[in-house]
C-alpha positions as CSV (number, residue, x, y, z in Angstrom):
1,X,125.4,-5.5,68.1
2,X,127.1,-5.6,71.4
3,X,130.2,-4.0,70.4
4,X,131.5,-0.2,70.5
5,X,134.3,1.3,68.7
6,X,137.5,1.7,70.9
7,X,138.6,4.6,72.0
8,X,142.0,4.1,70.4
9,X,141.0,3.5,66.9
10,X,139.5,6.1,64.5
11,X,136.9,3.7,63.0
12,X,135.8,0.0,63.7
13,X,133.9,-2.1,61.1
14,X,133.0,-5.8,60.9
15,X,134.7,-7.9,58.1
16,X,133.2,-10.8,56.3
17,X,129.6,-9.7,57.2
18,X,127.9,-8.0,60.3
19,X,128.4,-10.0,63.7
20,X,127.0,-10.4,67.1
21,X,123.6,-9.5,65.7
22,X,120.5,-10.6,67.8
23,X,117.4,-12.5,66.5
24,X,117.1,-15.9,65.1
25,X,115.2,-14.5,62.0
26,X,118.3,-12.6,60.8
27,X,120.5,-15.7,61.4
28,X,118.2,-18.0,59.1
29,X,117.0,-15.5,56.5
30,X,120.3,-14.0,55.6
31,X,122.1,-17.1,54.7
32,X,119.1,-18.4,52.8
33,X,118.9,-15.2,50.8
34,X,122.5,-15.2,49.9
35,X,122.6,-18.8,48.9
36,X,119.6,-18.6,46.8
37,X,121.2,-15.4,45.0
38,X,124.6,-17.1,44.8
39,X,123.3,-20.3,43.1
40,X,121.1,-18.8,40.5
41,X,123.7,-16.1,39.7
42,X,126.3,-18.8,39.3
43,X,124.3,-20.9,37.0
44,X,123.7,-17.7,34.8
45,X,127.1,-16.6,34.5
46,X,128.3,-20.0,33.9
47,X,126.0,-20.2,30.9
48,X,127.2,-16.9,29.9
49,X,130.7,-18.0,29.8
50,X,129.8,-21.1,27.9
51,X,128.0,-19.1,25.2
52,X,131.2,-16.7,24.9
53,X,133.5,-19.8,24.7
54,X,131.4,-21.4,21.9
55,X,131.2,-18.0,19.9
56,X,135.2,-17.8,20.2
57,X,135.5,-21.5,19.0
58,X,133.5,-20.7,16.0
59,X,135.2,-17.8,15.2
60,X,132.5,-15.2,16.2
61,X,134.3,-13.7,19.1
62,X,134.7,-9.9,19.5
63,X,136.7,-7.5,21.8
64,X,133.6,-6.7,23.8
65,X,132.8,-10.5,24.1
66,X,136.1,-11.0,25.5
67,X,135.6,-8.2,28.0
68,X,132.0,-9.2,28.9
69,X,133.6,-13.0,29.5
70,X,136.2,-11.5,32.0
71,X,133.1,-9.7,33.7
72,X,131.1,-12.9,33.9
73,X,134.3,-14.9,35.6
74,X,134.7,-12.0,38.1
75,X,130.9,-12.1,38.8
76,X,131.2,-15.9,39.3
77,X,134.2,-15.6,41.5
78,X,132.2,-13.2,43.8
79,X,129.5,-15.6,44.2
80,X,131.3,-18.5,44.5
81,X,134.1,-17.2,46.9
82,X,132.7,-14.2,48.7
83,X,129.1,-14.8,49.2
84,X,129.5,-18.0,51.1
85,X,131.9,-16.6,53.6
86,X,129.4,-13.9,54.3
87,X,126.3,-16.7,54.6
88,X,128.5,-18.7,57.1
89,X,129.1,-15.5,59.2
90,X,125.7,-14.5,59.3
91,X,124.7,-17.9,60.4
92,X,127.3,-18.3,63.0
93,X,127.3,-14.6,64.2
94,X,131.1,-14.9,65.1
95,X,134.3,-15.5,63.1
96,X,135.1,-19.3,62.4
97,X,137.1,-19.3,59.5
98,X,140.6,-18.6,60.6
99,X,142.9,-15.6,60.5
100,X,143.9,-15.8,56.8
101,X,140.5,-15.7,55.6
102,X,139.8,-12.8,57.9
103,X,142.7,-10.7,56.6
104,X,141.9,-11.5,53.1
105,X,138.2,-11.7,52.4
106,X,137.5,-8.0,52.3
107,X,140.6,-7.2,50.0
108,X,139.8,-9.9,47.7
109,X,136.0,-8.9,47.3
110,X,137.0,-5.2,46.8
111,X,139.5,-6.5,44.3
112,X,136.8,-8.0,42.3
113,X,134.3,-5.2,42.6
114,X,136.6,-2.6,41.5
115,X,138.0,-5.1,38.5
116,X,134.0,-5.3,37.5
117,X,133.9,-1.5,37.3
118,X,137.1,-0.9,35.4
119,X,136.2,-4.0,32.9
120,X,132.9,-2.0,32.0
121,X,135.0,1.2,31.5
122,X,137.4,-0.4,29.0
123,X,134.4,-1.8,27.1
124,X,134.3,1.8,25.9
125,X,137.5,1.5,24.0
126,X,136.7,-2.1,22.5
127,X,135.5,-3.0,19.1
128,X,131.9,-4.4,18.9
129,X,132.7,-6.2,15.6
130,X,134.2,-9.8,15.2
131,X,137.8,-10.2,15.6
132,X,139.3,-11.3,12.1
133,X,141.5,-14.5,12.4
134,X,144.4,-12.7,10.6
135,X,144.4,-9.8,12.9
136,X,147.8,-8.4,12.9
137,X,147.8,-5.1,14.8
138,X,146.1,-2.2,16.3
139,X,143.0,-2.6,18.3
140,X,142.1,-5.4,16.0
141,X,144.7,-7.5,17.7
142,X,143.3,-9.3,20.6
143,X,146.5,-9.0,22.5
144,X,145.8,-5.7,24.0
145,X,142.9,-7.2,25.7
146,X,145.5,-9.4,27.5
147,X,147.2,-6.4,28.6
148,X,144.2,-4.3,29.6
149,X,143.1,-7.0,31.9
150,X,146.5,-7.4,33.5
151,X,146.5,-3.8,34.2
152,X,142.9,-4.0,35.5
153,X,143.6,-6.6,38.1
154,X,146.9,-5.2,39.1
155,X,145.4,-1.8,39.9
156,X,142.1,-3.7,41.5
157,X,144.6,-5.6,43.8
158,X,146.8,-2.8,45.1
159,X,143.9,-0.3,45.9
160,X,142.3,-2.4,48.8
161,X,145.5,-3.2,50.5
162,X,144.5,-1.3,53.5
163,X,141.4,-3.6,53.8
164,X,144.1,-6.4,54.4
165,X,146.5,-4.3,56.6
166,X,143.9,-3.1,59.1
167,X,142.0,-6.4,59.4
168,X,142.6,-8.5,62.6
169,X,140.6,-11.0,64.8
170,X,139.6,-10.1,68.3
171,X,138.3,-12.5,71.1
172,X,134.8,-12.2,72.3
173,X,134.1,-14.5,75.3
174,X,134.8,-17.8,74.1
175,X,134.7,-17.1,70.3
176,X,136.1,-14.4,67.9
177,X,135.2,-11.6,65.6
178,X,136.7,-10.3,62.6
179,X,137.1,-6.5,62.5
180,X,138.8,-3.9,60.7
181,X,140.4,-1.3,62.9
182,X,142.6,1.8,61.9
183,X,144.8,3.3,64.7
184,X,144.3,6.9,65.3
185,X,147.9,7.9,64.4
186,X,147.1,7.0,60.8
187,X,143.8,8.6,60.5
188,X,144.8,11.8,58.7
189,X,146.3,9.8,55.6
190,X,143.8,7.4,55.6
191,X,141.1,9.9,55.6
192,X,142.6,11.2,52.4
193,X,142.8,7.8,51.1
194,X,139.4,6.8,51.6
195,X,138.0,10.0,49.6
196,X,140.3,9.4,46.7
197,X,139.6,5.4,46.6
198,X,135.9,5.2,46.0
199,X,136.1,8.2,43.7
200,X,139.0,6.7,41.3
201,X,137.6,3.0,41.5
202,X,133.7,3.6,41.4
203,X,132.4,7.1,41.0
204,X,134.6,8.4,38.0
205,X,134.6,4.9,36.1
206,X,130.9,4.6,36.5
207,X,130.0,8.2,35.4
208,X,132.2,8.0,32.4
209,X,130.7,4.8,31.4
210,X,127.1,5.8,31.5
211,X,127.7,9.1,30.0
212,X,130.0,7.5,27.0
213,X,127.1,5.0,26.3
214,X,124.3,7.3,26.6
215,X,126.0,9.9,24.2
216,X,127.1,7.0,21.7
217,X,123.3,5.4,21.8
218,X,122.3,9.0,21.0
219,X,124.4,9.2,18.0
220,X,123.9,5.6,16.9
221,X,120.1,6.1,16.7
222,X,119.9,9.6,15.2
223,X,122.8,9.6,12.8
224,X,124.1,5.9,11.9
225,X,123.1,4.8,8.6
226,X,122.4,1.3,9.9
227,X,122.0,1.6,13.6
228,X,120.1,-1.5,14.6
229,X,122.7,-4.1,15.7
230,X,125.2,-1.4,17.1
231,X,122.6,0.4,19.2
232,X,121.6,-3.0,20.6
233,X,125.1,-3.6,21.9
234,X,125.3,-0.1,23.2
235,X,122.0,-0.5,24.9
236,X,123.0,-3.7,26.8
237,X,126.6,-2.1,27.9
238,X,124.7,0.9,29.2
239,X,122.2,-1.2,31.2
240,X,124.9,-3.2,32.7
241,X,126.9,-0.1,33.8
242,X,123.6,1.8,35.3
243,X,122.6,-1.5,37.0
244,X,126.3,-1.6,38.4
245,X,126.4,1.9,39.6
246,X,122.9,1.9,41.2
247,X,123.5,-1.5,42.8
248,X,126.9,-0.9,44.3
249,X,126.1,2.8,45.4
250,X,124.8,1.5,49.0
251,X,127.8,-0.6,49.3
252,X,130.3,2.2,48.6
253,X,128.4,4.7,50.5
254,X,128.2,2.6,53.7
255,X,131.8,1.5,53.3
256,X,133.0,5.2,53.0
257,X,130.7,6.6,55.6
258,X,132.4,4.2,58.3
259,X,136.0,4.8,57.3
260,X,135.6,8.6,57.2
261,X,134.8,8.5,61.0
262,X,131.0,9.1,60.9
263,X,128.7,7.5,63.1
264,X,127.7,3.9,62.0
265,X,124.9,3.4,59.6
266,X,121.7,1.4,60.5
267,X,122.5,-2.4,60.4
268,X,119.6,-3.1,58.0
269,X,121.0,-0.7,55.7
270,X,124.4,-2.3,55.9
271,X,122.9,-5.8,55.2
272,X,120.7,-4.6,52.3
273,X,123.8,-3.1,50.8
274,X,125.7,-6.6,50.8
275,X,122.7,-8.5,49.5
276,X,122.5,-5.8,46.6
277,X,126.1,-6.3,45.7
278,X,125.9,-10.0,45.2
279,X,122.4,-9.5,43.6
280,X,124.2,-7.2,40.9
281,X,126.5,-10.0,40.0
282,X,123.3,-12.2,39.4
283,X,121.5,-9.4,37.3
284,X,124.3,-9.2,35.0
285,X,123.8,-12.5,33.1
286,X,120.0,-12.0,33.1
287,X,120.6,-8.7,31.1
288,X,123.1,-10.4,28.8
289,X,120.5,-13.2,28.2
290,X,117.6,-11.1,27.6
291,X,119.0,-8.2,25.6
292,X,122.2,-9.3,24.0
293,X,121.1,-11.1,20.6
294,X,124.3,-13.0,20.2
295,X,124.0,-14.4,23.9
296,X,120.2,-15.2,23.5
297,X,121.1,-17.2,20.2
298,X,123.8,-18.8,21.8
299,X,121.6,-19.9,24.8
300,X,118.9,-21.3,22.3
301,X,121.6,-23.3,20.8
302,X,122.9,-24.9,23.9
303,X,119.1,-25.7,24.8
304,X,118.6,-27.5,21.7
305,X,122.0,-29.2,21.9
306,X,121.3,-30.4,25.3
307,X,117.8,-31.5,24.1
308,X,118.6,-33.3,21.2
309,X,121.5,-35.4,22.9
310,X,118.8,-36.6,25.4
311,X,116.7,-38.0,22.9
312,X,116.9,-41.3,21.4
313,X,118.0,-41.6,17.8
314,X,115.2,-43.1,15.5
315,X,116.4,-46.0,13.5
316,X,116.3,-45.5,9.9
317,X,114.0,-47.9,7.6
318,X,116.0,-49.7,5.0
319,X,114.6,-49.3,1.3
320,X,113.0,-52.4,0.1
321,X,114.9,-54.3,-2.7
322,X,113.1,-54.5,-6.0
323,X,114.0,-56.1,-9.3
324,X,112.9,-54.8,-12.5
325,X,113.1,-51.6,-14.7
326,X,115.0,-48.6,-12.8
327,X,112.3,-46.5,-13.9
328,X,109.7,-48.5,-12.5
329,X,111.4,-48.7,-9.1
330,X,111.8,-44.8,-9.1
331,X,108.0,-44.5,-9.9
332,X,107.1,-46.7,-7.1
333,X,109.3,-45.0,-4.6
334,X,108.0,-41.5,-5.5
335,X,104.6,-42.6,-5.5
336,X,104.8,-44.5,-1.8
337,X,106.6,-41.4,-0.8
338,X,104.2,-38.8,-1.8
339,X,100.9,-40.4,-1.4
340,X,100.8,-43.4,1.1
341,X,98.3,-46.1,0.1
342,X,98.3,-44.9,-3.4
343,X,95.1,-42.9,-2.5
344,X,96.5,-39.5,-4.3
345,X,99.0,-39.1,-7.0
346,X,100.1,-36.0,-8.9
347,X,99.0,-36.3,-12.7
348,X,101.9,-34.8,-14.2
349,X,104.3,-37.6,-12.5
350,X,101.7,-40.5,-13.2
351,X,101.7,-39.5,-16.9
352,X,105.5,-39.3,-17.0
353,X,106.1,-42.7,-15.5
354,X,103.3,-44.2,-17.5
355,X,104.7,-43.0,-20.5
356,X,108.1,-44.5,-19.5
357,X,106.3,-47.8,-19.2
358,X,104.5,-48.0,-22.3
359,X,107.5,-48.7,-24.6
360,X,105.3,-50.1,-27.6
361,X,105.6,-48.0,-30.7
362,X,102.7,-47.6,-33.3
363,X,104.2,-48.7,-36.9
364,X,102.8,-45.3,-38.2
365,X,104.9,-43.4,-35.7
366,X,108.1,-45.5,-35.8
367,X,111.1,-43.1,-36.6
368,X,113.3,-45.7,-37.8
369,X,110.9,-48.5,-39.8
370,X,114.1,-50.1,-41.6
371,X,115.4,-51.6,-38.6
372,X,112.2,-53.4,-38.0
373,X,112.1,-54.6,-41.7
374,X,115.7,-55.8,-41.2
375,X,114.6,-57.8,-38.0
376,X,111.6,-59.4,-39.9
377,X,114.0,-60.6,-42.9
């Protein structure tokens, strides 16, 4: 990179991806990698959303599923709106998307990342059982989910506001670069803020969520009377929380390190942290599809529906019309259905229909001989 921190600012960082990098390999490899992660993750999150929507329409929804659907929606937004901006920036090596995108791209991405962390933290208070259709109050009422999601997004959008305030476009030759620079006069207050911000929105929620599900899983396995289904759901949420904490740690680490005024981390570490951020959004649907039984069954159902619709319908054969005794028609149908070509028949069935065809009654065994005598007279 060919830029240095100005003397009148306390920190200087690129927005929307590292810019002014040297080398064609980076310019080609990073966009291809980000696009691949974006496409695969978007497909996975779309499938998860379709499965959850199908479950709610069939009356199989739950509070945890509602929050996990919100998590998949957030991941989808990150992959479709935030990742392409970084891919374009790495390819162009300068900023070409205008001042509005420059001032809002980091704010929007941080809002989505904080929302993901808080959504997983709120799953600790959600019910894993199905939501009854006549739920009226308490935590069984799904309206508390709407309030929780509104609170999550309001908090998530308020915390990263400094990302929008300190973003600006700077001329660099005939091009522009998008940077975040904080004046030295605000360094004392913002230094305190950038210590509270990652702690409140990442460290505390992740530690609380992982500790809660670890303890709950231990209790469910060792003390619950029927722990199979509950422990599986808890294990899924624990894996989601652990993966989020590990994969977002480099991004939060480099972000906080730069804004506290320390020396700039290596460029390779910053790029690796950004790739891990988007890979985290692509890994979540993989965890759900492989470990969550309801999502896996829903995926199988969607697969069968798609394959069955693509096949042509086989025309039904009409039954041949026959005349005569209904018993004989039934006997012929059973015989043809069970043994084609009349090569093999069941003896009991054959004896039954043969007895039905033999309507001749011997005179000694006639139960009503007087009727036969009257006809003879």
